[in-house]
ROSENU-24698 format. One line per 8 residues: their letters; for each residue x, y, z of N, C-alpha, C, O. Coordinates in nm, 4 decimals, padded with zeros to 6 digits. Layout:
BEGIN
A = X:Y:Z:X:Y:Z:X:Y:Z:X:Y:Z; ...
***
This chain:
BEGIN
MKIWICPG = -02.3688:04.9906:-07.7950:-02.3924:04.8488:-07.8139:-02.4264:04.7848:-07.6799:-02.3536:04.8021:-07.5821; -02.5365:04.7113:-07.6755:-02.5782:04.6441:-07.5527:-02.5129:04.5071:-07.5440:-02.5499:04.4152:-07.6171; -02.4160:04.4937:-07.4546:-02.3436:04.3694:-07.4343:-02.3868:04.3071:-07.3032:-02.3866:04.3722:-07.1988; -02.4243:04.1794:-07.3099:-02.4595:04.1039:-07.1905:-02.3623:03.9875:-07.1756:-02.3048:03.9384:-07.2727; -02.3463:03.9457:-07.0515:-02.2634:03.8306:-07.0192:-02.3535:03.7202:-06.9655:-02.4395:03.7451:-06.8810; -02.3334:03.5970:-07.0151:-02.4048:03.4792:-06.9631:-02.2974:03.3866:-06.9062:-02.2359:03.3098:-06.9802; -02.2748:03.3939:-06.7740:-02.1663:03.3162:-06.7141:-02.2105:03.1773:-06.6675:-02.3289:03.1522:-06.6450; -02.1136:03.0891:-06.6538:-02.1423:02.9574:-06.5990:-02.0214:02.8686:-06.6101:-01.9210:02.9049:-06.6714
SFDPVTKG = -02.0318:02.7504:-06.5495:-01.9241:02.6529:-06.5622:-01.9491:02.5621:-06.6847:-01.8542:02.5150:-06.7473; -02.0756:02.5385:-06.7178:-02.1137:02.4630:-06.8382:-02.0370:02.3300:-06.8459:-01.9689:02.3025:-06.9447; -02.0488:02.2487:-06.7411:-01.9677:02.1260:-06.7279:-02.0521:02.0005:-06.7276:-02.0613:01.9365:-06.6228; -02.1148:01.9602:-06.8381:-02.1118:02.0182:-06.9722:-02.2317:02.1101:-06.9954:-02.3209:02.1209:-06.9112; -02.2314:02.1756:-07.1110:-02.3453:02.2582:-07.1509:-02.4662:02.1657:-07.1709:-02.4534:02.0548:-07.2228; -02.5828:02.2138:-07.1288:-02.7058:02.1366:-07.1424:-02.8017:02.2084:-07.2389:-02.7780:02.3222:-07.2795; -02.9070:02.1407:-07.2730:-03.0107:02.2067:-07.3552:-03.0750:02.3215:-07.2795:-03.1201:02.4187:-07.3402; -03.0796:02.3110:-07.1473:-03.1310:02.4225:-07.0676:-03.0428:02.5472:-07.0817:-03.0936:02.6585:-07.0952
HIDIISRA = -02.9112:02.5277:-07.0786:-02.8195:02.6414:-07.1014:-02.8408:02.7015:-07.2391:-02.8478:02.8235:-07.2539; -02.8511:02.6160:-07.3397:-02.8661:02.6647:-07.4773:-02.9988:02.7400:-07.4919:-03.0057:02.8388:-07.5649; -03.1026:02.6949:-07.4240:-03.2294:02.7650:-07.4271:-03.2154:02.9063:-07.3713:-03.2653:03.0016:-07.4312; -03.1481:02.9207:-07.2575:-03.1274:03.0522:-07.1981:-03.0431:03.1392:-07.2903:-03.0748:03.2563:-07.3111; -02.9361:03.0832:-07.3457:-02.8487:03.1582:-07.4369:-02.9273:03.2059:-07.5592:-02.9155:03.3217:-07.5991; -03.0075:03.1172:-07.6188:-03.0815:03.1531:-07.7395:-03.1855:03.2611:-07.7125:-03.2111:03.3447:-07.7992; -03.2448:03.2608:-07.5959:-03.3428:03.3642:-07.5613:-03.2738:03.4951:-07.5257:-03.3208:03.6024:-07.5635; -03.1633:03.4870:-07.4536:-03.0913:03.6076:-07.4124:-03.0310:03.6819:-07.5310:-03.0277:03.8049:-07.5321
CLMCDKLI = -02.9836:03.6082:-07.6301:-02.9180:03.6761:-07.7429:-03.0167:03.7579:-07.8254:-02.9751:03.8423:-07.9047; -03.1450:03.7348:-07.8086:-03.2459:03.8142:-07.8773:-03.2681:03.9496:-07.8098:-03.3295:04.0391:-07.8680; -03.2179:03.9644:-07.6867:-03.2429:04.0842:-07.6070:-03.1249:04.1810:-07.6011:-03.1334:04.2856:-07.5369; -03.0160:04.1466:-07.6674:-02.8985:04.2331:-07.6627:-02.8311:04.2343:-07.7980:-02.8649:04.1551:-07.8859; -02.7361:04.3238:-07.8146:-02.6618:04.3305:-07.9401:-02.5558:04.2212:-07.9475:-02.5310:04.1634:-08.0533; -02.4938:04.1940:-07.8326:-02.3916:04.0896:-07.8265:-02.4024:04.0194:-07.6925:-02.4140:04.0838:-07.5882; -02.3986:03.8868:-07.6959:-02.4009:03.8057:-07.5762:-02.2687:03.7306:-07.5684:-02.2311:03.6592:-07.6613; -02.1997:03.7471:-07.4579:-02.0764:03.6739:-07.4358:-02.1056:03.5625:-07.3358:-02.1399:03.5883:-07.2204
VAVGENKQ = -02.0915:03.4395:-07.3814:-02.1047:03.3243:-07.2927:-01.9672:03.3089:-07.2267:-01.8689:03.2735:-07.2919; -01.9628:03.3360:-07.0976:-01.8373:03.3377:-07.0228:-01.8221:03.2103:-06.9415:-01.8927:03.1888:-06.8430; -01.7297:03.1271:-06.9840:-01.7061:02.9987:-06.9190:-01.6085:03.0204:-06.8042:-01.4930:03.0571:-06.8255; -01.6557:02.9976:-06.6838:-01.5740:03.0221:-06.5662:-01.4604:02.9238:-06.5505:-01.4767:02.8031:-06.5683; -01.3464:02.9774:-06.5173:-01.2275:02.8981:-06.4891:-01.1999:02.9109:-06.3409:-01.1363:03.0062:-06.2959; -01.2484:02.8141:-06.2660:-01.2360:02.8166:-06.1210:-01.1412:02.7049:-06.0764:-01.1772:02.5872:-06.0797; -01.0219:02.7421:-06.0352:-00.9195:02.6443:-05.9956:-00.9613:02.5622:-05.8738:-00.9119:02.4511:-05.8546; -01.0516:02.6155:-05.7916:-01.0962:02.5434:-05.6718:-01.2057:02.4415:-05.7019:-01.2326:02.3527:-05.6210
KKSVFTLE = -01.2680:02.4546:-05.8175:-01.3748:02.3634:-05.8557:-01.3200:02.2631:-05.9570:-01.2629:02.3021:-06.0588; -01.3371:02.1359:-05.9295:-01.2869:02.0316:-06.0162:-01.3885:02.0032:-06.1258:-01.4922:01.9418:-06.1005; -01.3593:02.0474:-06.2462:-01.4471:02.0231:-06.3593:-01.4151:01.8885:-06.4222:-01.2997:01.8457:-06.4239; -01.5178:01.8220:-06.4737:-01.4977:01.6954:-06.5441:-01.4393:01.7234:-06.6825:-01.3477:01.6545:-06.7274; -01.4928:01.8242:-06.7488:-01.4464:01.8603:-06.8821:-01.3491:01.9760:-06.8728:-01.3649:02.0648:-06.7890; -01.2489:01.9750:-06.9587:-01.1503:02.0836:-06.9582:-01.2162:02.2146:-07.0027:-01.3241:02.2144:-07.0620; -01.1514:02.3226:-06.9737:-01.2010:02.4526:-07.0171:-01.2146:02.4550:-07.1689:-01.3134:02.5063:-07.2215; -01.1185:02.4009:-07.2381:-01.1213:02.3988:-07.3851:-01.2374:02.3144:-07.4360:-01.3039:02.3523:-07.5325
ERIDFIER = -01.2624:02.2001:-07.3720:-01.3759:02.1169:-07.4124:-01.5070:02.1909:-07.3899:-01.5947:02.1887:-07.4763; -01.5216:02.2556:-07.2761:-01.6472:02.3256:-07.2455:-01.6721:02.4375:-07.3445:-01.7857:02.4572:-07.3877; -01.5683:02.5114:-07.3814:-01.5841:02.6178:-07.4818:-01.6222:02.5590:-07.6161:-01.7128:02.6095:-07.6825; -01.5541:02.4526:-07.6571:-01.5823:02.3857:-07.7837:-01.7265:02.3332:-07.7865:-01.7957:02.3488:-07.8871; -01.7715:02.2721:-07.6788:-01.9084:02.2189:-07.6725:-02.0100:02.3296:-07.6952:-02.1060:02.3119:-07.7701; -01.9893:02.4436:-07.6307:-02.0827:02.5554:-07.6463:-02.0803:02.6067:-07.7892:-02.1855:02.6257:-07.8502; -01.9622:02.6291:-07.8425:-01.9495:02.6806:-07.9794:-02.0189:02.5885:-08.0793:-02.0848:02.6366:-08.1716; -02.0054:02.4582:-08.0628:-02.0698:02.3632:-08.1546:-02.2196:02.3552:-08.1358:-02.2902:02.3021:-08.2215
SLNGMKNV = -02.2690:02.4072:-08.0248:-02.4118:02.3984:-07.9918:-02.4903:02.5258:-08.0237:-02.6115:02.5289:-08.0024; -02.4261:02.6291:-08.0732:-02.4919:02.7581:-08.0908:-02.5855:02.7661:-08.2110:-02.6675:02.8575:-08.2188; -02.5748:02.6741:-08.3030:-02.6685:02.6666:-08.4163:-02.6878:02.7995:-08.4874:-02.8013:02.8420:-08.5087; -02.5797:02.8652:-08.5243:-02.5879:02.9865:-08.6051:-02.6259:03.1139:-08.5324:-02.6584:03.2131:-08.5977; -02.6233:03.1156:-08.4005:-02.6511:03.2404:-08.3283:-02.5382:03.3378:-08.3568:-02.4262:03.3202:-08.3086; -02.5677:03.4390:-08.4341:-02.4637:03.5296:-08.4873:-02.4050:03.6246:-08.3852:-02.2878:03.6607:-08.3961; -02.4818:03.6661:-08.2871:-02.4339:03.7677:-08.1938:-02.3835:03.7088:-08.0612:-02.3826:03.7769:-07.9586; -02.3417:03.5821:-08.0648:-02.2938:03.5156:-07.9451:-02.1459:03.4819:-07.9604:-02.1032:03.4261:-08.0614
EVESFHGL = -02.0693:03.5170:-07.8582:-01.9273:03.4807:-07.8514:-01.9070:03.3971:-07.7271:-01.9801:03.4121:-07.6291; -01.8092:03.3100:-07.7302:-01.7769:03.2240:-07.6159:-01.6327:03.2526:-07.5735:-01.5406:03.2484:-07.6550; -01.6153:03.2816:-07.4453:-01.4827:03.3116:-07.3916:-01.4720:03.2478:-07.2536:-01.5717:03.2077:-07.1936; -01.3487:03.2396:-07.2051:-01.3287:03.1972:-07.0682:-01.2978:03.3193:-06.9826:-01.2559:03.4234:-07.0333; -01.3190:03.3051:-06.8531:-01.2812:03.4119:-06.7605:-01.2444:03.3512:-06.6268:-01.2846:03.2395:-06.5943; -01.1681:03.4257:-06.5505:-01.1377:03.3861:-06.4125:-01.1449:03.5122:-06.3285:-01.1408:03.6237:-06.3806; -01.1556:03.4937:-06.2009:-01.1700:03.6088:-06.1119:-01.3152:03.6451:-06.0936:-01.4047:03.5636:-06.1160; -01.3378:03.7697:-06.0520:-01.4730:03.8160:-06.0255:-01.5492:03.8410:-06.1556:-01.4978:03.9037:-06.2482
LIDYARSK = -01.6720:03.7908:-06.1607:-01.7565:03.8114:-06.2772:-01.7760:03.9594:-06.3057:-01.7720:04.0012:-06.4214; -01.7967:04.0378:-06.2033:-01.8230:04.1808:-06.2234:-01.7031:04.2500:-06.2881:-01.7207:04.3398:-06.3704; -01.5814:04.2090:-06.2516:-01.4619:04.2663:-06.3142:-01.4560:04.2284:-06.4617:-01.4234:04.3109:-06.5470; -01.4879:04.1025:-06.4902:-01.4902:04.0567:-06.6295:-01.5960:04.1352:-06.7085:-01.5683:04.1835:-06.8183; -01.7154:04.1475:-06.6534:-01.8235:04.2205:-06.7213:-01.7820:04.3645:-06.7491:-01.8057:04.4169:-06.8580; -01.7211:04.4265:-06.6521:-01.6741:04.5637:-06.6687:-01.5705:04.5713:-06.7803:-01.5739:04.6636:-06.8616; -01.4781:04.4748:-06.7848:-01.3730:04.4768:-06.8874:-01.4293:04.4593:-07.0285:-01.3650:04.4980:-07.1261; -01.5476:04.4017:-07.0397:-01.6128:04.3813:-07.1698:-01.7147:04.4919:-07.2014:-01.7847:04.4854:-07.3025
NAIGIVKG = -01.7225:04.5934:-07.1139:-01.8202:04.7036:-07.1314:-01.9636:04.6498:-07.1346:-02.0488:04.7024:-07.2062; -01.9885:04.5471:-07.0581:-02.1217:04.4866:-07.0520:-02.2143:04.5740:-06.9686:-02.1718:04.6390:-06.8731; -02.3418:04.5741:-07.0066:-02.4427:04.6445:-06.9280:-02.5285:04.5478:-06.8468:-02.6047:04.5883:-06.7591; -02.5140:04.4177:-06.8787:-02.5982:04.3217:-06.8091:-02.5347:04.1845:-06.7968:-02.4488:04.1449:-06.8755; -02.5806:04.1144:-06.6953:-02.5454:03.9753:-06.6705:-02.6769:03.8987:-06.6739:-02.7732:03.9379:-06.6079; -02.6819:03.7913:-06.7492:-02.8054:03.7129:-06.7580:-02.7816:03.5765:-06.6964:-02.6820:03.5093:-06.7233; -02.8771:03.5382:-06.6125:-02.8691:03.4097:-06.5425:-03.0013:03.3362:-06.5598:-03.1080:03.3975:-06.5577; -02.9935:03.2050:-06.5766:-03.1118:03.1227:-06.5850:-03.1497:03.0726:-06.4463:-03.0626:03.0423:-06.3648
LRAVSDFE = -03.2773:03.0643:-06.4203:-03.3285:03.0164:-06.2921:-03.4193:02.8958:-06.3146:-03.5077:02.8978:-06.4002; -03.3954:02.7907:-06.2358:-03.4800:02.6713:-06.2435:-03.5802:02.6665:-06.1287:-03.6943:02.6241:-06.1472; -03.5380:02.7097:-06.0112:-03.6211:02.6914:-05.8907:-03.5948:02.8052:-05.7926:-03.5051:02.8870:-05.8131; -03.6736:02.8092:-05.6867:-03.6582:02.9099:-05.5830:-03.5177:02.9053:-05.5244:-03.4599:03.0096:-05.4939; -03.4624:02.7857:-05.5085:-03.3270:02.7735:-05.4522:-03.2244:02.8438:-05.5410:-03.1305:02.9048:-05.4899; -03.2410:02.8364:-05.6730:-03.1522:02.9105:-05.7631:-03.1667:03.0595:-05.7397:-03.0678:03.1327:-05.7356; -03.2922:03.1047:-05.7241:-03.3176:03.2473:-05.7060:-03.2487:03.3018:-05.5822:-03.1890:03.4093:-05.5881; -03.2552:03.2319:-05.4721:-03.1949:03.2808:-05.3486:-03.0454:03.3054:-05.3653:-02.9954:03.4113:-05.3273
YEMQMAFL = -02.9745:03.2093:-05.4214:-02.8314:03.2227:-05.4432:-02.8004:03.3321:-05.5462:-02.7133:03.4162:-05.5240; -02.8725:03.3300:-05.6586:-02.8458:03.4271:-05.7655:-02.8815:03.5693:-05.7236:-02.8162:03.6645:-05.7665; -02.9835:03.5849:-05.6412:-03.0168:03.7178:-05.5923:-02.9035:03.7738:-05.5063:-02.8688:03.8915:-05.5170; -02.8467:03.6894:-05.4219:-02.7338:03.7317:-05.3387:-02.6168:03.7753:-05.4269:-02.5550:03.8787:-05.4015; -02.5866:03.6976:-05.5290:-02.4766:03.7332:-05.6206:-02.5083:03.8623:-05.6953:-02.4205:03.9465:-05.7142; -02.6327:03.8778:-05.7374:-02.6728:03.9994:-05.8092:-02.6552:04.1224:-05.7205:-02.6071:04.2259:-05.7667; -02.6938:04.1117:-05.5939:-02.6771:04.2255:-05.5022:-02.5305:04.2575:-05.4783:-02.4924:04.3744:-05.4723; -02.4478:04.1538:-05.4646:-02.3050:04.1777:-05.4477:-02.2467:04.2455:-05.5716:-02.1683:04.3397:-05.5599
NKRMDENI = -02.2846:04.1979:-05.6897:-02.2358:04.2585:-05.8137:-02.2831:04.4028:-05.8261:-02.2070:04.4905:-05.8669; -02.4070:04.4265:-05.7912:-02.4627:04.5624:-05.7999:-02.3897:04.6571:-05.7037:-02.3689:04.7745:-05.7342; -02.3517:04.6040:-05.5881:-02.2765:04.6828:-05.4913:-02.1392:04.7230:-05.5470:-02.0887:04.8314:-05.5177; -02.0791:04.6332:-05.6284:-01.9471:04.6610:-05.6850:-01.9546:04.7459:-05.8111:-01.8600:04.8181:-05.8426; -02.0655:04.7384:-05.8835:-02.0824:04.8221:-06.0032:-02.2308:04.8439:-06.0266:-02.3002:04.7556:-06.0771; -02.2789:04.9611:-05.9898:-02.4227:04.9895:-06.0003:-02.4707:05.0069:-06.1450:-02.5910:05.0148:-06.1694; -02.3780:05.0128:-06.2405:-02.4165:05.0309:-06.3803:-02.4425:04.9001:-06.4528:-02.4891:04.9016:-06.5667; -02.4136:04.7870:-06.3898:-02.4341:04.6578:-06.4544:-02.5506:04.5870:-06.3882:-02.5467:04.5558:-06.2692
ETVFLMTN = -02.6550:04.5619:-06.4673:-02.7758:04.4977:-06.4172:-02.7656:04.3453:-06.4298:-02.6936:04.2938:-06.5153; -02.8370:04.2760:-06.3454:-02.8511:04.1309:-06.3578:-02.9952:04.1026:-06.3990:-03.0901:04.1530:-06.3391; -03.0086:04.0208:-06.5027:-03.1382:03.9830:-06.5561:-03.1552:03.8322:-06.5353:-03.0659:03.7536:-06.5667; -03.2708:03.7938:-06.4821:-03.2995:03.6523:-06.4603:-03.4001:03.6056:-06.5644:-03.5024:03.6704:-06.5867; -03.3702:03.4920:-06.6284:-03.4652:03.4282:-06.7192:-03.5075:03.2967:-06.6595:-03.4237:03.2157:-06.6198; -03.6364:03.2752:-06.6530:-03.6872:03.1478:-06.6031:-03.6613:03.0401:-06.7078:-03.6731:03.0640:-06.8280; -03.6266:02.9232:-06.6607:-03.6022:02.8126:-06.7518:-03.7306:02.7717:-06.8236:-03.8417:02.7925:-06.7748; -03.7113:02.7144:-06.9380:-03.8205:02.6494:-07.0069:-03.8657:02.5321:-06.9187:-03.7819:02.4607:-06.8636
MNYSFLSS = -03.9957:02.5123:-06.9053:-04.0477:02.4040:-06.8194:-03.9845:02.2692:-06.8521:-03.9636:02.1870:-06.7629; -03.9543:02.2466:-06.9785:-03.8980:02.1193:-07.0192:-03.7599:02.0922:-06.9599:-03.7135:01.9782:-06.9585; -03.6941:02.1984:-06.9107:-03.5589:02.1837:-06.8591:-03.5479:02.2180:-06.7103:-03.4374:02.2326:-06.6579; -03.6605:02.2308:-06.6432:-03.6579:02.2740:-06.5030:-03.5885:02.1762:-06.4107:-03.5445:02.2146:-06.3023; -03.5777:02.0525:-06.4504:-03.5122:01.9475:-06.3688:-03.3656:01.9287:-06.4069:-03.2938:01.8539:-06.3407; -03.3211:01.9949:-06.5115:-03.1937:01.9653:-06.5758:-03.0781:02.0430:-06.5175:-03.0884:02.1636:-06.4951; -02.9681:01.9745:-06.4928:-02.8443:02.0380:-06.4484:-02.7255:01.9628:-06.5080:-02.7382:01.8473:-06.5486; -02.6121:02.0281:-06.5127:-02.4904:01.9616:-06.5613:-02.4557:01.8443:-06.4722:-02.4127:01.7398:-06.5210
SAVRELAL = -02.4739:01.8602:-06.3417:-02.4400:01.7498:-06.2503:-02.5307:01.6286:-06.2746:-02.4851:01.5148:-06.2638; -02.6581:01.6514:-06.3072:-02.7465:01.5404:-06.3396:-02.7007:01.4680:-06.4664:-02.7032:01.3451:-06.4731; -02.6590:01.5454:-06.5663:-02.6085:01.4866:-06.6900:-02.4829:01.4047:-06.6623:-02.4681:01.2939:-06.7138; -02.3924:01.4590:-06.5809:-02.2694:01.3863:-06.5487:-02.3020:01.2547:-06.4764:-02.2415:01.1515:-06.5053; -02.3959:01.2583:-06.3842:-02.4340:01.1380:-06.3090:-02.4935:01.0321:-06.4026:-02.4588:00.9143:-06.3941; -02.5827:01.0749:-06.4912:-02.6397:00.9825:-06.5884:-02.5317:00.9222:-06.6770:-02.5279:00.8011:-06.6985; -02.4436:01.0087:-06.7285:-02.3384:00.9614:-06.8185:-02.2434:00.8655:-06.7482:-02.1999:00.7664:-06.8069; -02.2120:00.8943:-06.6254:-02.1227:00.8085:-06.5476:-02.1746:00.6660:-06.5375:-02.0978:00.5698:-06.5401
HGGPIEGL = -02.3081:00.6541:-06.5257:-02.3697:00.5234:-06.5078:-02.4319:00.4681:-06.6357:-02.5087:00.3719:-06.6312; -02.3991:00.5284:-06.7487:-02.4473:00.4772:-06.8765:-02.5914:00.5074:-06.9071:-02.6509:00.4433:-06.9938; -02.6498:00.6045:-06.8375:-02.7894:00.6403:-06.8629:-02.8054:00.7220:-06.9885:-02.7071:00.7717:-07.0435; -02.9271:00.7366:-07.0343:-02.9541:00.8126:-07.1583:-02.9382:00.9629:-07.1348:-02.9959:01.0185:-07.0414; -02.8595:01.0276:-07.2204:-02.8439:01.1734:-07.2096:-02.9014:01.2448:-07.3316:-02.8929:01.3671:-07.3425; -02.9603:01.1673:-07.4238:-03.0264:01.2299:-07.5388:-03.1368:01.3198:-07.4883:-03.2086:01.2858:-07.3943; -03.1497:01.4350:-07.5519:-03.2515:01.5324:-07.5125:-03.2106:01.6198:-07.3973:-03.2803:01.7162:-07.3656; -03.0986:01.5890:-07.3329:-03.0505:01.6679:-07.2202:-02.9349:01.7592:-07.2578:-02.9209:01.8690:-07.2040
VPDSIIED = -02.8527:01.7128:-07.3504:-02.7413:01.7923:-07.4018:-02.7603:01.8057:-07.5537:-02.8297:01.7249:-07.6153; -02.6987:01.9075:-07.6126:-02.7093:01.9205:-07.7581:-02.6576:01.7947:-07.8283:-02.5592:01.7345:-07.7853; -02.7247:01.7561:-07.9358:-02.6870:01.6357:-08.0098:-02.5403:01.6371:-08.0500:-02.4754:01.5326:-08.0535; -02.4882:01.7553:-08.0803:-02.3507:01.7680:-08.1292:-02.2448:01.7274:-08.0277:-02.1288:01.7092:-08.0649; -02.2813:01.7126:-07.8997:-02.1796:01.6764:-07.7989:-02.2076:01.5440:-07.7292:-02.1302:01.5034:-07.6425; -02.3153:01.4762:-07.7642:-02.3510:01.3518:-07.6951:-02.2352:01.2532:-07.6959:-02.1986:01.2006:-07.5907; -02.1776:01.2275:-07.8110:-02.0686:01.1287:-07.8191:-01.9459:01.1725:-07.7400:-01.8756:01.0880:-07.6845; -01.9186:01.3030:-07.7335:-01.8050:01.3531:-07.6557:-01.8271:01.3292:-07.5059:-01.7346:01.2924:-07.4336
VRRKYHIN = -01.9495:01.3504:-07.4613:-01.9806:01.3276:-07.3197:-01.9684:01.1787:-07.2885:-01.9081:01.1406:-07.1882; -02.0256:01.0952:-07.3743:-02.0142:00.9504:-07.3537:-01.8676:00.9062:-07.3524:-01.8271:00.8260:-07.2682; -01.7890:00.9587:-07.4459:-01.6483:00.9198:-07.4572:-01.5735:00.9523:-07.3285:-01.4863:00.8761:-07.2866; -01.6062:01.0633:-07.2661:-01.5387:01.1015:-07.1425:-01.5581:00.9939:-07.0360:-01.4699:00.9705:-06.9534; -01.6723:00.9299:-07.0388:-01.7041:00.8259:-06.9422:-01.6849:00.6858:-07.0012:-01.7222:00.5870:-06.9379; -01.6275:00.6760:-07.1209:-01.5995:00.5501:-07.1888:-01.7252:00.4672:-07.2099:-01.7251:00.3453:-07.1927; -01.8318:00.5356:-07.2473:-01.9589:00.4679:-07.2719:-01.9939:00.4875:-07.4171:-01.9989:00.6012:-07.4639; -02.0185:00.3800:-07.4903:-02.0453:00.3890:-07.6336:-02.1926:00.3862:-07.6686:-02.2306:00.4322:-07.7763
SVR = -02.2758:00.3341:-07.5820:-02.4172:00.3283:-07.6128:-02.4994:00.3368:-07.4864:-02.4504:00.3128:-07.3760; -02.6240:00.3710:-07.5046:-02.7155:00.3811:-07.3900:-02.7744:00.2455:-07.3611:-02.7699:00.1547:-07.4441; -02.8295:00.2329:-07.2426:-02.8919:00.1044:-07.2050:-03.0187:00.0805:-07.2804:-03.0836:-00.0223:-07.2610
***
């Protein structure tokens, strides 16, 4: 069975993330969306909220599971018998960082490959931090996050409607 891991903080999940997940799940038998639990990074949404948001956004993708993990990604991937890690890339700056991580992971386990998927052009500008900034100031987040979580994101910032 070909198992891939799609890791991230997903704070919150965006349509760009869902696009990468939906494309990656077509290339493997099982895709595990691994939500990182990083105690040093202050997330706006709780781990439970982030997992729930992703699960509600999967739109019937049958071979996708959502879990949390902490520690080294490569250790987590190994524990799941994964053969690959899939990462989405928006720009050259993403590539430089992700290439470094891929080389480090390869050094720790040469049997686990890293696969990069280019973002859909429509989401090349999109990031969770941009969504958080818009939401904080009452900006429109429609089209940036899955419809199923829009009200949850707004509620976090106590915003009931867009400008």
